[in-house]
C-alpha positions in Angstrom: 59.0 12.4 -57.4 55.2 12.0 -57.8 54.6 15.2 -56.1 57.1 17.2 -58.0 55.9 16.2 -61.3 52.2 16.6 -60.5 52.9 20.2 -59.1 54.8 20.9 -62.3 52.1 19.5 -64.6 51.1 23.0 -65.7 54.6 23.1 -67.4 53.2 20.9 -70.1 51.0 23.6 -71.8 53.5 26.2 -70.7 56.0 24.5 -73.0 53.8 25.0 -76.1 53.0 28.5 -75.1 56.8 29.2 -74.6 57.5 27.9 -78.0 54.8 30.3 -79.6 56.4 33.2 -78.0 60.0 32.2 -78.8 59.0 32.0 -82.4 57.5 35.6 -82.3 60.7 37.5 -83.5 60.7 35.4 -86.7 57.0 35.6 -87.1 56.6 39.2 -87.0 59.9 39.7 -89.0 62.2 41.2 -86.4 64.7 38.3 -87.4 65.2 37.8 -91.1 68.9 37.0 -91.6 68.7 33.4 -90.2 65.5 32.5 -92.1 62.6 31.0 -90.3 64.0 27.6 -89.6 65.3 28.6 -86.2 61.9 29.3 -85.0 60.7 25.6 -86.2 63.5 24.2 -84.2 62.7 26.3 -81.2 58.9 25.2 -81.2 60.1 21.4 -81.9 62.4 21.5 -78.9 59.6 23.0 -76.6 57.3 20.3 -77.7 59.8 17.5 -77.4 60.2 18.8 -73.7 56.6 18.6 -73.1 56.5 15.2 -74.6 59.2 14.0 -72.1 57.5 15.7 -69.1 54.2 14.3 -69.9 55.7 10.7 -70.3 57.4 11.0 -66.9 54.2 12.4 -65.4 52.3 9.4 -66.8 54.8 7.0 -65.5 54.2 8.6 -62.0 50.7 8.6 -61.9 50.0 5.3 -63.6 49.0 3.4 -60.3 48.0 6.5 -58.3 44.5 8.1 -57.7 43.7 11.3 -59.5 45.2 14.4 -57.8 43.9 17.8 -57.9 46.3 20.9 -57.6 44.9 24.5 -57.0 47.0 27.4 -58.4 46.0 30.9 -57.5 45.1 32.8 -60.6 43.3 35.9 -59.4 42.6 37.4 -56.1 40.7 40.6 -55.5 38.5 41.6 -52.5 35.3 39.4 -52.7 36.6 37.0 -55.6 39.4 34.4 -55.7 39.8 32.5 -58.9 42.0 29.4 -58.8 43.5 27.3 -61.7 42.5 23.8 -61.0 44.4 20.9 -62.5 43.9 17.2 -62.4 46.5 14.6 -63.0 45.2 11.1 -63.8 45.9 8.2 -66.1 43.2 9.6 -68.5 44.3 13.2 -68.3 47.9 12.7 -68.6 47.7 10.0 -71.1 45.6 12.6 -73.3 48.4 15.1 -72.9 50.9 12.4 -74.0 49.1 11.7 -77.1 48.5 15.5 -77.8 52.2 16.3 -77.3 53.4 13.1 -79.4 51.0 13.8 -82.4 52.2 17.6 -82.2 55.8 16.5 -82.3 55.3 14.3 -85.4 53.1 16.9 -87.1 55.8 19.6 -86.6 58.6 17.5 -87.8 56.3 16.5 -90.9 55.7 20.3 -91.5 59.4 20.8 -91.8 59.3 19.0 -94.9 55.8 20.0 -96.1 56.3 23.8 -95.6 59.9 23.7 -96.6 59.7 26.6 -99.0 56.8 28.6 -97.4 57.9 32.1 -96.6 55.8 32.2 -93.4 57.0 29.2 -91.7 57.8 30.8 -88.4 54.1 32.1 -88.2 52.8 28.6 -88.8 55.1 27.2 -85.8 54.0 29.9 -83.7 50.2 29.0 -84.2 51.2 25.4 -83.8 52.6 26.0 -80.3 49.4 28.0 -79.5 47.4 25.1 -80.6 49.3 22.6 -78.5 49.2 24.8 -75.3 45.4 25.2 -75.6 44.9 21.5 -76.0 47.3 20.3 -73.2 45.6 22.9 -71.0 42.0 21.6 -71.8 42.8 17.9 -70.9 44.7 19.0 -67.6 42.0 21.4 -66.6 39.6 20.6 -63.9 37.7 23.8 -64.2 34.9 24.4 -66.8 35.7 28.0 -66.8 39.4 27.6 -67.9 38.2 24.7 -70.3 35.8 27.3 -72.0 38.7 29.9 -72.0 41.1 27.4 -73.6 38.2 26.3 -76.1 38.1 29.8 -77.3 41.9 29.7 -77.9 41.3 26.7 -80.1 38.6 28.7 -82.0 41.0 31.6 -82.5 43.9 29.1 -83.6 41.4 27.4 -86.1 40.8 30.7 -87.6 44.3 31.8 -87.8 45.6 28.5 -89.2 42.6 28.1 -91.8 43.4 31.6 -92.9 47.1 31.0 -92.8 47.4 31.6 -96.6 45.3 34.8 -96.4 46.4 36.2 -99.8 43.8 33.7 -101.4 40.2 35.1 -101.2 38.7 31.6 -100.7 40.7 31.0 -97.7 39.8 34.2 -96.1 36.2 33.3 -96.6 36.7 29.7 -95.4 38.3 31.1 -92.2 35.6 33.6 -91.6 32.8 30.9 -92.1 34.7 28.3 -89.8 35.1 30.9 -87.1 31.5 32.2 -87.1 30.1 28.7 -87.2 32.0 27.6 -84.1 31.1 30.9 -82.4 27.4 29.9 -82.5 28.2 26.8 -80.2 30.6 29.0 -78.0 27.9 31.5 -77.3 25.5 29.1 -76.2 28.2 27.3 -74.1 28.9 30.5 -72.4 25.3 30.9 -71.4 25.2 27.4 -70.0 28.6 28.1 -68.0 27.2 31.4 -66.6 24.1 29.7 -65.6 25.9 26.6 -64.0 28.0 28.8 -62.1 24.8 30.5 -60.5 23.1 27.2 -59.8 26.0 25.0 -58.6 28.2 27.5 -57.0 31.3 26.0 -58.6 32.6 25.3 -62.1 35.2 22.7 -61.1 34.3 19.3 -62.8 34.9 17.3 -59.6 32.5 19.5 -57.5 29.9 19.5 -60.5 29.9 15.8 -60.6 29.2 15.6 -56.7 26.6 18.5 -57.1 24.8 16.5 -60.1 24.4 13.5 -57.8 22.2 15.6 -55.4 20.8 18.4 -57.8 17.0 18.8 -57.8 16.3 21.0 -61.0 13.0 21.6 -62.6 12.8 19.8 -66.1 12.7 23.1 -67.9 15.9 24.5 -66.1 17.6 21.1 -66.6 16.6 20.8 -70.3 17.8 24.4 -71.1 20.9 23.9 -69.2 21.8 20.6 -71.0 21.1 21.9 -74.5 23.4 25.1 -73.7 26.1 23.0 -72.5 25.8 20.6 -75.3 26.1 23.2 -77.9 29.5 24.0 -77.3 31.0 20.4 -78.1 28.7 20.2 -81.1 30.4 23.1 -82.6 33.9 22.0 -81.8 33.2 18.3 -82.9 31.6 19.4 -86.1 28.3 17.7 -85.5 25.1 18.5 -87.2 24.0 21.3 -87.5 27.3 23.0 -86.8 29.4 20.6 -89.1 30.2 22.9 -92.0 33.3 24.4 -90.5 35.4 21.3 -90.8 34.8 21.2 -94.5 35.9 25.0 -94.8 38.8 24.3 -92.5 40.4 22.1 -95.2 41.7 25.4 -96.9 44.3 25.5 -94.3 47.8 23.9 -94.3 47.6 20.1 -94.3 50.0 19.8 -91.2 47.5 21.8 -89.2 44.7 19.5 -90.4 46.6 16.5 -88.9 46.1 17.9 -85.5 42.7 19.4 -86.1 41.1 16.1 -87.4 42.9 14.0 -84.8 43.0 15.8 -81.2 41.7 19.2 -81.7 38.1 18.0 -82.5 38.6 15.4 -79.6 39.1 18.2 -77.1 35.5 19.2 -77.5 34.5 15.8 -76.9 36.7 15.4 -73.9 34.9 18.4 -72.3 31.6 16.8 -73.2 32.7 13.5 -71.4 33.7 15.7 -68.2 30.2 17.3 -68.3 28.3 13.9 -68.6 27.0 14.0 -64.9 25.5 17.3 -65.5 23.8 16.3 -68.8 22.5 13.3 -67.2 20.2 15.6 -65.3 18.2 16.2 -68.6 17.0 13.1 -70.5 16.2 15.5 -73.2 19.9 16.5 -73.4 21.1 12.9 -73.8 18.5 12.1 -76.2 19.4 15.2 -78.3 23.0 14.2 -78.0 22.2 10.7 -79.4 20.0 12.1 -82.2 22.8 14.5 -83.4 25.3 11.9 -83.1 23.5 9.4 -85.0 22.5 11.9 -87.7 26.0 13.1 -88.1 27.5 9.7 -88.1 25.6 8.5 -91.1 25.1 11.6 -92.8 28.8 12.7 -92.7 29.7 9.1 -94.0 27.4 9.4 -96.9 28.9 12.8 -97.6 32.4 11.6 -97.5 31.9 9.1 -100.3 30.6 11.7 -102.7 33.7 14.2 -102.3 36.1 14.6 -105.1 38.5 16.8 -102.7 40.8 14.2 -101.1 41.1 16.1 -97.8 37.4 16.6 -97.7 36.7 13.0 -98.3 38.8 12.2 -95.2 37.6 15.1 -92.9 33.9 14.1 -93.3 34.7 10.7 -91.7 36.1 12.7 -88.7 32.6 14.2 -88.0 31.2 10.6 -88.6 33.4 9.0 -85.9 32.9 12.0 -83.4 29.2 11.2 -84.0 29.8 7.7 -82.5 31.6 9.3 -79.7 28.4 11.4 -79.0 26.3 8.4 -79.0 28.6 6.6 -76.4 28.4 9.7 -74.1 24.5 9.6 -74.7 24.6 6.1 -73.5 26.8 7.4 -70.5 29.7 4.9 -71.6 32.6 7.5 -70.9 35.3 4.7 -71.1 34.1 3.7 -74.5 34.1 7.3 -75.7 37.5 7.8 -74.6 38.7 4.5 -76.4 37.1 5.8 -79.6 38.8 9.1 -79.3 42.2 7.5 -78.8 41.8 4.9 -81.7 40.4 7.6 -84.1 43.0 10.2 -83.2 46.2 8.0 -84.1 44.5 6.5 -87.2 43.3 9.9 -88.7 46.5 11.5 -88.0 48.3 8.8 -90.2 45.7 9.2 -92.9 46.2 13.0 -93.0 49.8 12.6 -93.1 49.7 10.4 -96.0 47.2 12.4 -98.2 49.4 15.4 -97.4 52.2 13.7 -98.9 50.2 13.0 -102.1 49.1 16.6 -102.2 52.7 17.8 -102.0 54.1 15.7 -104.7 51.1 15.9 -107.2 50.2 19.7 -106.4 46.4 18.8 -106.5 43.7 17.8 -104.2 41.3 16.4 -106.8 40.8 12.8 -106.8 40.0 12.7 -110.4 43.4 13.9 -111.2 45.2 11.2 -109.3 46.0 7.6 -109.8 48.8 4.9 -110.0 50.7 6.3 -107.1 51.1 3.0 -105.2 54.2 2.2 -107.5 55.6 5.8 -107.2 55.1 6.3 -103.5 55.0 2.9 -101.7 55.7 4.2 -98.1 52.9 6.7 -98.5 50.4 4.0 -99.9 51.5 1.6 -97.0 50.9 4.4 -94.5 47.3 5.2 -95.9 46.5 1.4 -95.8 47.5 1.1 -92.1 45.5 4.3 -91.1 42.5 3.0 -93.0 42.4 -0.5 -91.7 43.2 0.9 -88.1 39.8 3.2 -88.6 37.6 0.5 -89.8 36.5 -2.6 -87.8 39.1 -4.9 -89.3 40.9 -7.4 -87.1 43.3 -6.9 -85.4 43.7 -3.0 -85.1 42.4 -0.8 -82.6 39.2 0.3 -84.6 37.9 -3.3 -84.6 38.2 -3.6 -80.7 36.5 -0.3 -80.0 33.6 -1.2 -82.2 33.3 -4.8 -80.8 33.3 -3.3 -77.3 30.6 -1.0 -78.1 28.4 -3.5 -80.1 28.5 -6.0 -77.3 27.5 -3.5 -74.7 24.3 -2.6 -76.7 23.7 -5.8 -78.6 20.5 -6.6 -76.5 19.4 -3.4 -75.3 19.7 -1.1 -78.3 20.1 -3.1 -81.5 19.2 -0.1 -83.7 22.5 1.6 -82.4 24.4 -1.5 -83.5 22.8 -1.1 -87.0 24.3 2.6 -87.0 27.6 1.2 -86.1 27.5 -1.3 -88.9 26.3 1.2 -91.5 29.1 3.7 -90.5 31.6 1.0 -90.5 30.6 -0.1 -94.0 30.4 3.3 -95.5 33.9 4.2 -94.0 35.4 0.9 -95.5 33.8 1.9 -98.8 35.2 5.4 -98.8 38.7 4.2 -97.6 38.9 1.8 -100.7 37.5 4.4 -102.8 40.2 7.0 -102.0 42.9 4.4 -102.3 41.6 3.3 -105.7 41.4 6.8 -107.0 44.9 8.0 -105.7 47.0 4.7 -105.5 45.4 2.4 -107.9 44.6 2.6 -111.7 46.8 4.2 -114.4 49.0 7.0 -113.7 47.5 10.5 -114.6 49.4 13.6 -116.0 50.0 14.9 -112.5 51.1 11.5 -110.8 53.4 10.0 -113.5 56.6 11.6 -112.1 55.6 12.1 -108.4 58.4 11.1 -106.2 58.4 9.7 -102.6 58.5 12.4 -99.8 61.5 13.3 -98.2 62.8 11.8 -94.8 61.2 14.7 -92.8 57.7 13.6 -93.9 58.5 9.9 -94.2 59.9 9.3 -90.6 56.5 10.6 -88.8 54.4 8.6 -91.3 56.5 5.4 -90.7 56.5 6.0 -87.0 52.8 6.6 -86.7 52.2 3.5 -88.9 54.2 1.4 -86.4 52.3 2.9 -83.5 49.0 2.0 -85.0 50.1 -1.5 -85.5 50.9 -1.7 -81.9 47.8 -0.1 -80.6 46.1 -3.6 -80.0 49.0 -4.6 -77.9 48.9 -1.5 -75.7 45.0 -2.0 -75.3 45.7 -5.5 -74.1 48.3 -4.2 -71.6 45.8 -1.5 -70.3 43.1 -4.3 -70.0 40.8 -2.8 -72.5 40.5 -6.0 -74.7 38.3 -8.9 -73.7 39.4 -12.6 -73.9 38.7 -14.2 -77.1 36.3 -16.5 -75.4 34.2 -13.7 -74.2 33.5 -12.1 -77.6 30.2 -12.0 -78.9 30.3 -13.9 -82.3 27.1 -12.2 -83.7 28.6 -8.6 -83.1 31.9 -9.7 -84.6 30.4 -11.2 -87.6 28.2 -8.1 -88.2 31.1 -5.7 -87.9 33.4 -7.9 -90.3 30.7 -8.4 -92.6 29.8 -4.7 -92.8 33.4 -3.8 -93.4 34.0 -6.5 -96.1 30.8 -5.4 -97.8 31.7 -1.9 -98.1 35.3 -2.6 -99.1 34.3 -5.3 -101.6 31.7 -3.0 -103.2 34.1 -0.1 -103.5 36.9 -2.5 -104.6 34.7 -3.6 -107.5 33.7 0.0 -108.4 37.0 1.6 -108.1 39.9 -1.0 -108.4 38.6 -2.7 -111.6 38.1 -1.6 -115.1 35.2 0.6 -114.1 37.5 2.7 -111.9 36.5 6.0 -113.6 32.7 5.6 -114.1 31.2 4.6 -110.8 29.5 8.0 -110.2 27.3 7.3 -113.2 25.7 4.6 -111.4 24.0 6.8 -109.0 21.4 9.5 -109.8 22.7 13.0 -110.3 20.3 14.5 -107.8 21.1 11.9 -105.1 24.9 12.5 -106.0 24.6 16.2 -105.7 22.7 15.8 -102.3 25.7 14.0 -100.9 28.4 16.2 -102.6 26.9 19.4 -101.4 26.6 18.3 -97.7 22.8 17.9 -97.9 22.5 21.6 -99.1 22.9 22.6 -95.4 24.6 25.8 -96.4 21.6 26.7 -98.6 19.3 25.8 -95.9 21.0 28.3 -93.6 20.6 30.9 -96.4 17.0 30.5 -96.6 16.4 30.3 -92.9 19.1 31.8 -90.6 20.7 34.1 -93.1 17.4 35.3 -94.7 16.1 36.0 -91.1 18.9 37.9 -90.1 19.0 40.0 -93.3 15.4 40.6 -93.1 15.4 41.4 -89.5 18.3 43.8 -90.0 16.5 45.7 -92.9 13.3 46.1 -90.7 15.7 47.4 -87.9 17.2 49.8 -90.2 13.8 51.1 -91.5 12.3 51.4 -87.8 15.4 53.2 -86.8 15.3 55.5 -89.8 11.6 56.4 -89.9 10.3 55.6 -86.4 13.0 56.5 -83.9 14.9 59.1 -86.2 11.4 60.3 -87.5 10.1 60.9 -83.9 13.2 62.7 -82.9 13.2 64.9 -85.9 9.4 65.6 -85.6 10.0 67.0 -82.2 12.9 69.3 -83.7 10.9 70.4 -86.7 7.7 71.1 -84.4 9.9 73.2 -82.2 11.3 75.0 -85.0 7.8 75.5 -86.6 6.3 77.0 -83.4 9.1 79.1 -82.7 8.7 80.6 -86.2 4.9 81.0 -85.7 5.3 82.5 -82.5 7.6 85.3 -83.5 4.6 87.0 -85.4 2.7 87.4 -82.1 5.3 89.9 -80.7 3.6 93.1 -80.5 6.1 95.2 -78.3 3.4 96.4 -76.0 3.9 95.6 -72.0 0.2 95.6 -71.2 -0.5 92.8 -73.6 2.2 90.7 -72.2 1.0 91.4 -68.7 -2.4 90.4 -69.7 -1.3 87.2 -71.3 0.6 86.3 -68.0 -2.3 86.7 -66.0 -4.7 84.8 -68.0 -2.2 81.9 -68.2 -1.8 82.0 -64.3 -5.6 82.2 -63.7 -6.0 79.0 -66.1 -3.4 77.1 -64.1 -4.7 78.0 -60.6 -8.2 77.2 -61.7 -7.3 73.8 -63.1 -5.4 73.1 -59.7 -8.3 74.2 -57.6 -10.8 72.2 -59.5 -8.8 69.1 -59.1 -8.2 69.8 -55.3 -12.0 70.0 -54.9 -12.7 66.8 -56.6 -10.2 65.1 -54.6 -11.7 66.4 -51.2 -15.1 65.4 -52.2 -13.9 61.9 -52.6 
């Protein structure tokens, strides 16, 4: 049974790809009479099959050692390419999480996009999304992981630009695609270099090779930075973090997966590359610096947003920054725990805010309020998701943060400070969004907002229950320490930071001052956070300006130097020909004399050169 399930593990990503293919007749308009709903049903059925298969596979491999399977993919003279898969508790558990969240997001989409004319195209892209993510966590090959990351980049572009009739959406999709391509290009350089140096791109072989590799510091540093660039772009880390903000122009059901498990796939590849990155201390230091900057910076940016999706999306970058810090400390298990806890909590948060957006037809926090009484189920789901993300007892986020704080309490206290700051800012932002959306007095767009239909409510309630059960699951899996073993200092610091952030935000946004807290901050500081530290303007005056000026210089050089030289030769030939035509006399003796004179000059020159050479 184990062997059969493991050998068919490649079916799991194939289910999602099959769902995407089955929906094509509806996506491209070949089938119109039935409407787009059958396409959604086909894709949901395939995702459900993938969920059942991955659940059985996890049950089979739970007590087993990791298994590697080689599937021939390409065989030509001199080249054999194998598709390498690994089935372990970690990889199969990640697949189970991906398929479960994908199934809930697709059921949720039936209610959210109920009246959208391109529903079939959306489900086709979601199947493509799911297939790429499942393949990444099962793949044991860096080559195929890179190819699947490219599939995620393409899927992100297509889903962000889903409503392509809107000019702002088209611009956002283009910017998101180009930003991620920067990291992808550098990652490709690292992949090609690593294949040459290590002789293999399988993660298992790379780990063995890294233990005995002897690289020069320069090569190790360049290789580490190149391999790091790809996950930096995929996980929306500084300086490639702007694409996640742009991606909020896409449909909210796609944002559920993008902010929970899609960004986590880049971090998963980073974790698999950790043995290679360890060859370069500079790469690990860069990893921690970027992670720390993004964790604090994105948390500050989140509290200044007035768009509800962007206010939650920036916390995704912040928590992925904590994952980068964990990988930089070579604590892979802790990084995986953060990814799991963050994924289920963030998916629930995006489901709840999607319900608010659908019923109020707005994303502006300043136009919302008083929805707790109108949408109690949605409000409760948002509360559960927020508490699960913040370090509050007894949900999963608390245990992940305590586990990390205890491991670095003595060796790296400054990292504990970063963790406390991020936790406090996240709690502040959570209460702020809740106060503006669900607290206060109803606004014109929220007075008659109804609760969402059952297609959206069932996934929210199911995921809320799962978030409440996460501590029990972590206890069963052995991730939680005994109460007597907890470091009370770390617990007190995390709890106090969360209470302080939530309390300050509650005083500002849940009291009578709920509509004027922004006036308490200097406008310049508020704008600095609201506009993402003006990183886009920094790009314009540095990268964009450099590219534009370089393009103009290249165009000038090509026009006046390259083309000018070629045109000069042509004009000179034409002019000389026009000039020589006046020397034609029509007399043969003149032509013969000219020939003899020219021949004499040539022979004299050759003889003179030969004479000088013989004397030497």
